[in-house]
OpenMM code with the backbone's topology and positions (N, CA, C; nanometers):
from openmm import Vec3, app, unit

residues = "MET LEU GLN LEU ASP ALA ALA MET GLU GLU ALA ALA SER LEU ALA GLY ALA ASN VAL PHE GLN GLN PHE SER HIS ILE VAL VAL PRO LEU LEU GLY PRO THR ALA PHE SER GLY ALA PHE LEU VAL PHE LEU SER THR ILE HIS GLU LEU THR VAL SER ALA LEU LEU TRP GLY PRO GLY LYS GLU THR LEU GLY VAL VAL ILE PHE ASN LEU TYR GLU SER GLY ASP ILE VAL GLN ALA SER ALA ILE SER VAL VAL VAL VAL ILE ILE VAL VAL LEU ALA MET LEU LEU LEU ASN ILE CYS SER LYS PHE LEU PRO LYS GLY VAL MET PRO TRP GLN ASN".split()
positions = [
    Vec3(-8.3553, 4.8212, -8.3878),
    Vec3(-8.4329, 4.8212, -8.2679),
    Vec3(-8.4771, 4.9624, -8.2331),
    Vec3(-8.4034, 5.0596, -8.2782),
    Vec3(-8.4393, 5.1976, -8.2483),
    Vec3(-8.5668, 5.2401, -8.3189),
    Vec3(-8.6038, 5.1710, -8.4260),
    Vec3(-8.7228, 5.2082, -8.5010),
    Vec3(-8.8499, 5.1454, -8.4452),
    Vec3(-8.8377, 5.0594, -8.3462),
    Vec3(-8.9567, 5.0005, -8.2850),
    Vec3(-9.0291, 5.1057, -8.2026),
    Vec3(-9.1595, 5.0969, -8.2009),
    Vec3(-9.2408, 5.1916, -8.1263),
    Vec3(-9.2217, 5.1676, -7.9767),
    Vec3(-9.1737, 5.2691, -7.9051),
    Vec3(-9.1488, 5.2560, -7.7615),
    Vec3(-9.2784, 5.2442, -7.6828),
    Vec3(-9.3889, 5.2853, -7.7418),
    Vec3(-9.5171, 5.2789, -7.6717),
    Vec3(-9.5566, 5.1352, -7.6400),
    Vec3(-9.5165, 5.0412, -7.7250),
    Vec3(-9.5512, 4.9008, -7.6997),
    Vec3(-9.4794, 4.8489, -7.5754),
    Vec3(-9.3518, 4.8810, -7.5633),
    Vec3(-9.2770, 4.8382, -7.4458),
    Vec3(-9.3255, 4.9114, -7.3212),
    Vec3(-9.3588, 5.0370, -7.3370),
    Vec3(-9.4099, 5.1145, -7.2243),
    Vec3(-9.5436, 5.0578, -7.1763),
    Vec3(-9.6297, 5.0204, -7.2699),
    Vec3(-9.7586, 4.9607, -7.2333),
    Vec3(-9.7380, 4.8283, -7.1609),
    Vec3(-9.6428, 4.7494, -7.2063),
    Vec3(-9.6136, 4.6229, -7.1393),
    Vec3(-9.5597, 4.6473, -6.9992),
    Vec3(-9.4767, 4.7493, -6.9848),
    Vec3(-9.4224, 4.7841, -6.8541),
    Vec3(-9.5339, 4.8275, -6.7593),
    Vec3(-9.6256, 4.9082, -6.8099),
    Vec3(-9.7388, 4.9526, -6.7280),
    Vec3(-9.8307, 4.8359, -6.6911),
    Vec3(-9.8344, 4.7341, -6.7760),
    Vec3(-9.9167, 4.6162, -6.7487),
    Vec3(-9.8486, 4.5198, -6.6527),
    Vec3(-9.7246, 4.5507, -6.6121),
    Vec3(-9.6550, 4.4693, -6.5135),
    Vec3(-9.5528, 4.3732, -6.5703),
    Vec3(-9.5216, 4.3825, -6.6973),
    Vec3(-9.4230, 4.2922, -6.7571),
    Vec3(-9.2819, 4.3361, -6.7190),
    Vec3(-9.1970, 4.2388, -6.6868),
    Vec3(-9.0579, 4.2737, -6.6580),
    Vec3(-8.9808, 4.2880, -6.7891),
    Vec3(-8.8532, 4.3200, -6.7793),
    Vec3(-8.7722, 4.3463, -6.8986),
    Vec3(-8.7626, 4.2220, -6.9867),
    Vec3(-8.7455, 4.1050, -6.9264),
    Vec3(-8.7367, 3.9821, -7.0052),
    Vec3(-8.8671, 3.9546, -7.0789),
    Vec3(-8.9795, 3.9735, -7.0117),
    Vec3(-9.1091, 3.9518, -7.0765),
    Vec3(-9.1313, 4.0517, -7.1898),
    Vec3(-9.0908, 4.1766, -7.1682),
    Vec3(-9.1026, 4.2767, -7.2747),
    Vec3(-9.0203, 4.2350, -7.3953),
    Vec3(-8.8982, 4.1904, -7.3685),
    Vec3(-8.8102, 4.1507, -7.4781),
    Vec3(-8.8645, 4.0279, -7.5507),
    Vec3(-8.9049, 3.9261, -7.4739),
    Vec3(-8.9459, 3.8004, -7.5372),
    Vec3(-9.0836, 3.8072, -7.6024),
    Vec3(-9.1718, 3.8934, -7.5540),
    Vec3(-9.3077, 3.8975, -7.6084),
    Vec3(-9.3325, 4.0135, -7.7040),
    Vec3(-9.2425, 4.1128, -7.7052),
    Vec3(-9.2637, 4.2285, -7.7935),
    Vec3(-9.1499, 4.2431, -7.8940),
    Vec3(-9.0272, 4.2513, -7.8444),
    Vec3(-8.9137, 4.2803, -7.9326),
    Vec3(-8.8819, 4.1614, -8.0235),
    Vec3(-8.8721, 4.0419, -7.9673),
    Vec3(-8.8365, 3.9243, -8.0478),
    Vec3(-8.9390, 3.8965, -8.1580),
    Vec3(-9.0696, 3.8980, -8.1291),
    Vec3(-9.1643, 3.8756, -8.2398),
    Vec3(-9.1587, 3.9826, -8.3485),
    Vec3(-9.1229, 4.1052, -8.3125),
    Vec3(-9.1149, 4.2106, -8.4133),
    Vec3(-8.9862, 4.2032, -8.4948),
    Vec3(-8.8756, 4.1706, -8.4281),
    Vec3(-8.7465, 4.1670, -8.4971),
    Vec3(-8.7108, 4.0288, -8.5501),
    Vec3(-8.7736, 3.9250, -8.4995),
    Vec3(-8.7392, 3.7882, -8.5367),
    Vec3(-8.7418, 3.7597, -8.6853),
    Vec3(-8.8518, 3.7890, -8.7541),
    Vec3(-8.8559, 3.7585, -8.8977),
    Vec3(-8.7481, 3.8316, -8.9776),
    Vec3(-8.7239, 3.9562, -8.9437),
    Vec3(-8.6222, 4.0327, -9.0160),
    Vec3(-8.4826, 3.9791, -8.9869),
    Vec3(-8.4544, 3.9494, -8.8609),
    Vec3(-8.3233, 3.8959, -8.8249),
    Vec3(-8.3006, 3.7595, -8.8889),
    Vec3(-8.4028, 3.6756, -8.8892),
    Vec3(-8.3915, 3.5426, -8.9492),
    Vec3(-8.3639, 3.5517, -9.0986),
    Vec3(-8.4437, 3.6311, -9.1687),
    Vec3(-8.4253, 3.6395, -9.3138),
    Vec3(-8.2935, 3.7076, -9.3488),
    Vec3(-8.2529, 3.8078, -9.2720),
    Vec3(-8.1239, 3.8732, -9.2969),
    Vec3(-8.0073, 3.7780, -9.2760),
    Vec3(-8.0117, 3.7020, -9.1682),
    Vec3(-7.9049, 3.6055, -9.1416),
    Vec3(-7.9002, 3.4984, -9.2492),
    Vec3(-8.0150, 3.4561, -9.2955),
    Vec3(-8.0190, 3.3529, -9.3987),
    Vec3(-7.9654, 3.4047, -9.5314),
    Vec3(-7.9998, 3.5273, -9.5676),
    Vec3(-7.9486, 3.5839, -9.6927),
    Vec3(-7.7973, 3.6053, -9.6860),
    Vec3(-7.7463, 3.6428, -9.5691),
    Vec3(-7.6011, 3.6547, -9.5524),
    Vec3(-7.5364, 3.5173, -9.5643),
    Vec3(-7.5985, 3.4151, -9.5062),
    Vec3(-7.5474, 3.2784, -9.5175),
    Vec3(-7.5375, 3.2360, -9.6633),
    Vec3(-7.6424, 3.2618, -9.7400),
    Vec3(-7.6413, 3.2222, -9.8808),
    Vec3(-7.5350, 3.2975, -9.9603),
    Vec3(-7.5156, 3.4246, -9.9301),
    Vec3(-7.4150, 3.5003, -10.0054),
    Vec3(-7.2733, 3.4569, -9.9688),
    Vec3(-7.2517, 3.4125, -9.8449),
    Vec3(-7.1174, 3.3676, -9.8077),
    Vec3(-7.0862, 3.2293, -9.8624),
    Vec3(-7.1872, 3.1475, -9.8869),
    Vec3(-7.1630, 3.0134, -9.9407),
    Vec3(-7.1033, 3.0211, -10.0809),
    Vec3(-7.1515, 3.1104, -10.1634),
    Vec3(-7.1080, 3.1111, -10.3031),
    Vec3(-6.9929, 3.2080, -10.3306),
    Vec3(-6.9468, 3.2793, -10.2308),
    Vec3(-6.8443, 3.3811, -10.2530),
    Vec3(-6.7048, 3.3210, -10.2351),
    Vec3(-6.6266, 3.3175, -10.3401),
    Vec3(-6.4900, 3.2656, -10.3330),
    Vec3(-6.3879, 3.3779, -10.3325),
    Vec3(-6.4149, 3.4856, -10.4015),
    Vec3(-6.3158, 3.5917, -10.4179),
    Vec3(-6.2778, 3.6554, -10.2851),
    Vec3(-6.3757, 3.6965, -10.2077),
    Vec3(-6.3470, 3.7590, -10.0789),
    Vec3(-6.2838, 3.6580, -9.9846),
    Vec3(-6.3303, 3.5344, -9.9889),
    Vec3(-6.2723, 3.4304, -9.9044),
    Vec3(-6.1249, 3.4100, -9.9361),
    Vec3(-6.0909, 3.4124, -10.0628),
    Vec3(-5.9509, 3.3941, -10.1026),
    Vec3(-5.8657, 3.5121, -10.0577),
    Vec3(-5.9229, 3.6324, -10.0595),
    Vec3(-5.8469, 3.7499, -10.0166),
    Vec3(-5.8247, 3.7517, -9.8656),
    Vec3(-5.9210, 3.7068, -9.7894),
    Vec3(-5.9127, 3.7106, -9.6434),
    Vec3(-5.8599, 3.5813, -9.5830),
    Vec3(-5.8297, 3.4849, -9.6654),
    Vec3(-5.7932, 3.3516, -9.6205),
    Vec3(-5.6548, 3.3509, -9.5576),
    Vec3(-5.6417, 3.2753, -9.4491),
    Vec3(-5.5141, 3.2553, -9.3829),
    Vec3(-5.4951, 3.1076, -9.3546),
    Vec3(-5.3745, 3.0665, -9.3188),
    Vec3(-5.3486, 2.9247, -9.2923),
    Vec3(-5.4367, 2.8718, -9.1786),
    Vec3(-5.5022, 2.7612, -9.2038),
    Vec3(-5.5880, 2.7004, -9.1032),
    Vec3(-5.7255, 2.7632, -9.0918),
    Vec3(-5.7537, 2.8638, -9.1717),
    Vec3(-5.8829, 2.9336, -9.1649),
    Vec3(-5.9527, 2.9325, -9.2999),
    Vec3(-5.9433, 2.8236, -9.3722),
    Vec3(-6.0008, 2.8157, -9.5056),
    Vec3(-6.1528, 2.8058, -9.4991),
    Vec3(-6.2181, 2.8706, -9.5936),
    Vec3(-6.3625, 2.8544, -9.6082),
    Vec3(-6.3884, 2.7376, -9.7028),
    Vec3(-6.5139, 2.6972, -9.7134),
    Vec3(-6.5461, 2.5852, -9.8018),
    Vec3(-6.5083, 2.6142, -9.9462),
    Vec3(-6.5314, 2.7366, -9.9908),
    Vec3(-6.4970, 2.7721, -10.1283),
    Vec3(-6.3484, 2.7567, -10.1560),
    Vec3(-6.2665, 2.8010, -10.0610),
    Vec3(-6.1208, 2.7901, -10.0772),
    Vec3(-6.0775, 2.6437, -10.0722),
    Vec3(-6.1360, 2.5654, -9.9831),
    Vec3(-6.1015, 2.4228, -9.9734),
    Vec3(-6.1357, 2.3510, -10.1031),
    Vec3(-6.2550, 2.3771, -10.1552),
    Vec3(-6.2961, 2.3129, -10.2806),
    Vec3(-6.2044, 2.3547, -10.3945),
    Vec3(-6.1715, 2.4834, -10.4007),
    Vec3(-6.0823, 2.5326, -10.5057),
    Vec3(-5.9444, 2.4683, -10.4945),
    Vec3(-5.8895, 2.4598, -10.3730),
    Vec3(-5.7575, 2.3990, -10.3536),
    Vec3(-5.7582, 2.2502, -10.3899),
    Vec3(-5.8649, 2.1800, -10.3533),
    Vec3(-5.8742, 2.0384, -10.3910),
    Vec3(-5.8794, 2.0227, -10.5423),
    Vec3(-5.9556, 2.1077, -10.6071),
    Vec3(-5.9669, 2.1017, -10.7531),
    Vec3(-5.8323, 2.1317, -10.8191),
    Vec3(-5.7642, 2.2339, -10.7700),
    Vec3(-5.6347, 2.2718, -10.8275),
    Vec3(-5.5274, 2.1663, -10.8032),
    Vec3(-5.5375, 2.0938, -10.6907),
    Vec3(-5.4370, 1.9907, -10.6624),
    Vec3(-5.4673, 1.8591, -10.7336),
    Vec3(-5.5790, 1.8535, -10.8064),
    Vec3(-5.6105, 1.7347, -10.8843),
    Vec3(-5.7048, 1.6376, -10.8165),
    Vec3(-5.7477, 1.6695, -10.6953),
    Vec3(-5.8405, 1.5809, -10.6243),
    Vec3(-5.9837, 1.6208, -10.6588),
    Vec3(-6.0192, 1.5960, -10.7844),
    Vec3(-6.1484, 1.6406, -10.8367),
    Vec3(-6.2638, 1.5629, -10.7733),
    Vec3(-6.2420, 1.4375, -10.7391),
    Vec3(-6.3492, 1.3566, -10.6796),
    Vec3(-6.3913, 1.4140, -10.5443),
    Vec3(-6.2935, 1.4438, -10.4598),
    Vec3(-6.3267, 1.4984, -10.3283),
    Vec3(-6.3846, 1.6395, -10.3402),
    Vec3(-6.3309, 1.7202, -10.4314),
    Vec3(-6.3849, 1.8548, -10.4531),
    Vec3(-6.5298, 1.8467, -10.4995),
    Vec3(-6.5581, 1.7527, -10.5874),
    Vec3(-6.6954, 1.7350, -10.6363),
    Vec3(-6.7878, 1.6871, -10.5254),
    Vec3(-6.7396, 1.5967, -10.4427),
    Vec3(-6.8224, 1.5452, -10.3331),
    Vec3(-6.8578, 1.6565, -10.2349),
    Vec3(-6.7606, 1.7377, -10.1985),
    Vec3(-6.7879, 1.8493, -10.1074),
    Vec3(-6.8825, 1.9491, -10.1727),
    Vec3(-6.8636, 1.9740, -10.3010),
    Vec3(-6.9516, 2.0666, -10.3729),
    Vec3(-7.0954, 2.0169, -10.3745),
    Vec3(-7.1135, 1.8877, -10.3956),
    Vec3(-7.2491, 1.8309, -10.3961),
    Vec3(-7.3130, 1.8449, -10.2578),
    Vec3(-7.2356, 1.8195, -10.1531),
    Vec3(-7.2881, 1.8344, -10.0170),
    Vec3(-7.3284, 1.9795, -9.9906),
    Vec3(-7.2460, 2.0744, -10.0340),
    Vec3(-7.2782, 2.2162, -10.0160),
    Vec3(-7.4053, 2.2521, -10.0914),
    Vec3(-7.4182, 2.2047, -10.2137),
    Vec3(-7.5390, 2.2333, -10.2929),
    Vec3(-7.6620, 2.1744, -10.2246),
    Vec3(-7.6517, 2.0532, -10.1727),
    Vec3(-7.7651, 1.9910, -10.1037),
    Vec3(-7.8030, 2.0713, -9.9796),
    Vec3(-7.7029, 2.1153, -9.9036),
    Vec3(-7.7307, 2.1957, -9.7839),
    Vec3(-7.8003, 2.3260, -9.8212),
    Vec3(-7.7528, 2.3919, -9.9259),
    Vec3(-7.8137, 2.5187, -9.9678),
    Vec3(-7.9559, 2.4966, -10.0186),
    Vec3(-7.9773, 2.3905, -10.0956),
    Vec3(-8.1127, 2.3622, -10.1460),
    Vec3(-8.2070, 2.3325, -10.0297),
    Vec3(-8.1624, 2.2522, -9.9336),
    Vec3(-8.2463, 2.2236, -9.8171),
    Vec3(-8.2739, 2.3499, -9.7364),
    Vec3(-8.1720, 2.4343, -9.7224),
    Vec3(-8.1918, 2.5600, -9.6500),
    Vec3(-8.2903, 2.6504, -9.7227),
    Vec3(-8.2825, 2.6545, -9.8551),
    Vec3(-8.3773, 2.7362, -9.9321),
    Vec3(-8.5190, 2.6811, -9.9210),
    Vec3(-8.5341, 2.5496, -9.9243),
    Vec3(-8.6670, 2.4901, -9.9069),
    Vec3(-8.7233, 2.5216, -9.7686),
    Vec3(-8.6382, 2.5111, -9.6665),
    Vec3(-8.6808, 2.5449, -9.5311),
    Vec3(-8.7204, 2.6917, -9.5212),
    Vec3(-8.6417, 2.7781, -9.5825),
    Vec3(-8.6741, 2.9209, -9.5804),
    Vec3(-8.8037, 2.9480, -9.6545),
    Vec3(-8.8254, 2.8791, -9.7643),
    Vec3(-8.9491, 2.8974, -9.8400),
    Vec3(-9.0702, 2.8539, -9.7571),
    Vec3(-9.0554, 2.7455, -9.6824),
    Vec3(-9.1642, 2.7006, -9.5954),
    Vec3(-9.1856, 2.8003, -9.4815),
    Vec3(-9.0763, 2.8447, -9.4196),
    Vec3(-9.0874, 2.9398, -9.3084),
    Vec3(-9.1362, 3.0766, -9.3543),
    Vec3(-9.1102, 3.1131, -9.4786),
    Vec3(-9.1491, 3.2462, -9.5258),
    Vec3(-9.3002, 3.2618, -9.5336),
    Vec3(-9.3727, 3.1510, -9.5343),
    Vec3(-9.5189, 3.1593, -9.5347),
    Vec3(-9.5714, 3.2151, -9.4031),
    Vec3(-9.4915, 3.2039, -9.2965),
    Vec3(-9.5324, 3.2524, -9.1652),
    Vec3(-9.4774, 3.3918, -9.1359),
    Vec3(-9.3961, 3.4461, -9.2258),
    Vec3(-9.3389, 3.5795, -9.2079),
    Vec3(-9.4293, 3.6827, -9.2729),
    Vec3(-9.4222, 3.8066, -9.2260),
    Vec3(-9.5025, 3.9113, -9.2902),
    Vec3(-9.4606, 3.9317, -9.4353),
    Vec3(-9.5545, 3.9763, -9.5167),
    Vec3(-9.5257, 4.0031, -9.6579),
    Vec3(-9.4186, 4.1113, -9.6681),
    Vec3(-9.3280, 4.0932, -9.7626),
    Vec3(-9.2232, 4.1911, -9.7866),
    Vec3(-9.0945, 4.1655, -9.7113),
    Vec3(-9.0947, 4.0704, -9.6160),
    Vec3(-8.9718, 4.0399, -9.5425),
    Vec3(-8.8729, 3.9695, -9.6338),
    Vec3(-8.9221, 3.8730, -9.7100),
    Vec3(-8.8369, 3.8036, -9.8056),
    Vec3(-8.8476, 3.8730, -9.9408),
    Vec3(-8.7360, 3.8921, -10.0093),
    Vec3(-8.7381, 3.9688, -10.1348),
    Vec3(-8.8278, 3.9095, -10.2425),
    Vec3(-8.8459, 3.7778, -10.2453),
    Vec3(-8.9248, 3.7176, -10.3524),
    Vec3(-9.0727, 3.7066, -10.3169),
    Vec3(-9.1113, 3.7523, -10.1972),
    Vec3(-9.2526, 3.7521, -10.1605),
    Vec3(-9.3181, 3.8806, -10.2077),
    Vec3(-9.4404, 3.8716, -10.2534),
    Vec3(-9.5162, 3.9910, -10.2919),
    Vec3(-9.6243, 4.0182, -10.1909),
] * unit.nanometer
topology = app.Topology()
chain = topology.addChain("A")
for resn in residues:
    res = topology.addResidue(resn, chain)
    for name in ("N", "CA", "C"):
        topology.addAtom(name, app.Element.getBySymbol(name[0]), res)
């Protein structure tokens, strides 16, 4: 937020916009695409990461990766497979949604956009 041009907010203030209007009409549209794509990329990286989850895991705080691994190790391969398929479907749907939404984002926000 520090890299945003303060002149835009100052101009809005001079035009009579209050702080909420400045935030909702200037800051959110400028930071929204970056925040959305950053949050989504973090979501995708946490879905497939098992190693860090296993290191930080505590009783009652299992991540999906740890749950699937524990089910597989305990011999409940059917349930582990079912959860894995659901996770894959969620990630594929999320990627399709992101691909559709990326058409409305500025070029260069998403790494695979040129």
